[in-house]
C-alpha positions as CSV (number, residue, x, y, z in Angstrom):
1,X,-21.3,62.9,123.6
2,X,-23.1,63.3,120.5
3,X,-26.8,64.0,121.8
4,X,-25.6,65.8,124.2
5,X,-23.7,68.0,121.7
6,X,-26.5,67.8,119.2
7,X,-29.6,68.9,121.6
8,X,-28.2,71.8,122.1
9,X,-28.2,72.8,119.0
10,X,-31.4,74.3,119.0
11,X,-31.2,76.0,122.3
12,X,-28.2,78.0,119.9
13,X,-30.1,78.7,117.0
14,X,-32.2,80.0,119.1
15,X,-30.2,82.5,120.6
16,X,-28.5,83.3,117.0
17,X,-32.1,83.9,116.2
18,X,-32.9,86.4,119.5
19,X,-29.7,88.8,120.4
20,X,-31.6,89.6,123.0
21,X,-32.5,86.8,125.0
22,X,-28.6,86.9,125.0
23,X,-28.2,90.2,126.2
24,X,-30.9,90.2,128.8
25,X,-29.7,86.7,130.4
26,X,-25.9,87.3,130.3
27,X,-25.6,90.4,130.4
28,X,-28.2,91.4,133.5
29,X,-30.1,94.6,130.5
30,X,-33.4,95.3,132.1
31,X,-35.4,96.9,130.6
32,X,-36.2,99.7,133.3
33,X,-32.8,101.2,132.7
34,X,-33.4,101.8,129.0
35,X,-33.8,105.5,128.4
36,X,-36.6,106.5,126.6
37,X,-36.4,110.5,124.3
38,X,-34.7,112.9,125.4
39,X,-38.0,115.6,127.5
40,X,-39.6,118.0,125.2
41,X,-41.7,118.9,127.0
42,X,-41.7,119.8,131.0
43,X,-44.8,116.7,131.0
44,X,-42.3,114.6,130.0
45,X,-39.6,115.9,132.1
46,X,-41.5,115.3,135.1
47,X,-43.0,112.2,133.0
48,X,-38.7,111.0,133.3
49,X,-38.2,112.5,136.9
50,X,-40.6,109.8,138.6
51,X,-39.5,107.3,136.3
52,X,-36.1,107.3,137.6
53,X,-37.0,108.4,141.7
54,X,-35.6,112.0,141.7
55,X,-37.6,115.2,142.6
56,X,-37.9,117.3,139.3
57,X,-35.9,120.0,140.7
58,X,-33.0,117.2,140.8
59,X,-33.7,116.1,137.3
60,X,-31.5,117.1,134.7
61,X,-31.1,115.1,131.5
62,X,-27.9,114.6,129.7
63,X,-28.0,116.7,126.2
64,X,-28.9,116.1,123.4
65,X,-26.3,115.2,120.8
66,X,-26.8,112.0,119.7
67,X,-24.7,109.9,121.9
68,X,-28.3,108.2,122.6
69,X,-28.6,108.8,126.8
70,X,-32.2,110.3,125.8
71,X,-33.8,110.9,129.2
72,X,-30.9,109.3,131.5
73,X,-30.4,111.7,134.6
74,X,-27.0,113.2,135.2
75,X,-26.1,112.1,138.3
76,X,-23.2,113.7,139.8
77,X,-20.1,111.9,139.7
78,X,-19.0,110.7,142.8
79,X,-17.4,107.0,143.0
80,X,-18.7,104.4,144.9
81,X,-16.1,103.7,147.4
82,X,-16.2,107.2,148.3
83,X,-19.8,106.7,149.9
84,X,-19.9,106.5,154.0
85,X,-19.9,102.9,155.0
86,X,-21.1,102.8,157.7
87,X,-24.7,103.5,155.8
88,X,-27.5,101.0,156.4
89,X,-27.3,100.3,152.2
90,X,-30.1,98.1,151.0
91,X,-27.2,96.3,149.2
92,X,-23.5,96.9,151.3
93,X,-21.6,94.9,149.3
94,X,-22.4,97.5,146.3
95,X,-23.3,100.6,148.9
96,X,-26.1,100.6,147.2
97,X,-30.5,101.0,147.6
98,X,-32.7,99.4,146.5
99,X,-34.6,100.9,142.9
100,X,-31.1,103.8,143.0
101,X,-31.1,104.6,139.4
102,X,-27.1,103.7,138.0
103,X,-25.1,106.5,137.2
104,X,-24.8,106.5,133.3
105,X,-21.2,105.5,133.8
106,X,-21.1,103.3,136.6
107,X,-18.4,100.9,135.2
108,X,-16.5,103.1,135.7
109,X,-17.5,104.7,139.0
110,X,-17.3,100.9,140.9
111,X,-15.3,100.7,143.9
112,X,-12.5,97.9,142.5
113,X,-11.9,101.9,140.0
114,X,-10.5,104.7,140.3
115,X,-11.5,106.9,142.6
116,X,-12.6,109.9,140.5
117,X,-14.2,112.1,144.0
118,X,-11.0,111.0,145.2
119,X,-9.0,113.9,147.6
120,X,-5.0,113.9,146.6
121,X,-2.7,114.6,149.5
122,X,-0.4,116.7,147.7
123,X,-1.5,119.0,144.5
124,X,-1.2,117.7,141.2
125,X,2.1,120.0,140.1
126,X,4.0,118.5,142.8
127,X,3.1,114.9,142.3
128,X,4.2,115.6,138.1
129,X,8.0,117.4,139.8
130,X,8.1,114.7,142.4
131,X,7.9,112.3,139.4
132,X,9.8,113.7,136.5
133,X,12.4,115.3,139.2
134,X,13.4,110.8,139.8
135,X,13.3,110.2,135.9
136,X,15.8,113.4,135.3
137,X,18.0,112.5,138.4
138,X,17.7,108.9,136.9
139,X,18.5,109.2,133.7
140,X,21.3,111.8,134.8
141,X,23.0,109.4,137.0
142,X,23.5,107.3,134.2
143,X,24.4,109.8,131.6
144,X,27.6,110.8,133.6
145,X,28.5,107.6,135.1
146,X,28.1,105.3,132.6
147,X,32.2,105.8,131.2
148,X,33.3,105.3,135.4
149,X,34.0,101.5,136.2
150,X,32.7,100.4,139.0
151,X,36.1,97.6,139.2
152,X,39.4,98.4,137.8
153,X,41.5,95.8,136.6
154,X,43.9,94.4,139.5
155,X,45.9,92.6,136.9
156,X,46.5,92.1,132.6
157,X,43.6,89.3,131.0
158,X,45.4,86.1,130.6
159,X,44.8,84.1,128.0
160,X,46.2,80.2,127.8
161,X,49.2,79.5,124.7
162,X,49.9,83.4,124.4
163,X,49.8,84.6,121.2
164,X,47.0,82.2,119.9
165,X,43.7,83.4,118.8
166,X,40.9,82.0,120.4
167,X,37.9,84.4,119.6
168,X,37.3,86.6,116.6
169,X,35.2,88.3,114.3
170,X,38.3,88.3,111.3
171,X,38.2,85.8,109.2
172,X,41.0,83.0,108.8
173,X,44.4,82.6,107.5
């Protein structure tokens, strides 16, 4: 067993010396998705649009506000769950085609996350009114009926050996 552990020490030191190996393998990092610098000229803008497979008229980068998005395209917020399930996707499990650019917030838009493009059945004010009505109604019923006894005592309490103190917080005399 110790021989097995000793053989794992060199790969462990290689990973500590080169953390990019760990990130590339463990987190599926792909150099193709790394954004370049923010496009300054129209030529750089066209090159970035071609890099991400978009038409130059559809390409719009994120604002250059220091968040590190660079030339990555600003794609519409559309959840994966709201995509057509019957479309012949190249990767139907992810509802994604080969070479399709990921959204910058892809981890928030996956199918097992909140659907940002879902339509609510009722307006948001109505949902809040329902929620607050139930909460305040429950609190009001509790407040009004807290002192009302559910079952009244039929007879007075009976203890063995009348007059004997069975339990008290007072010190014994």
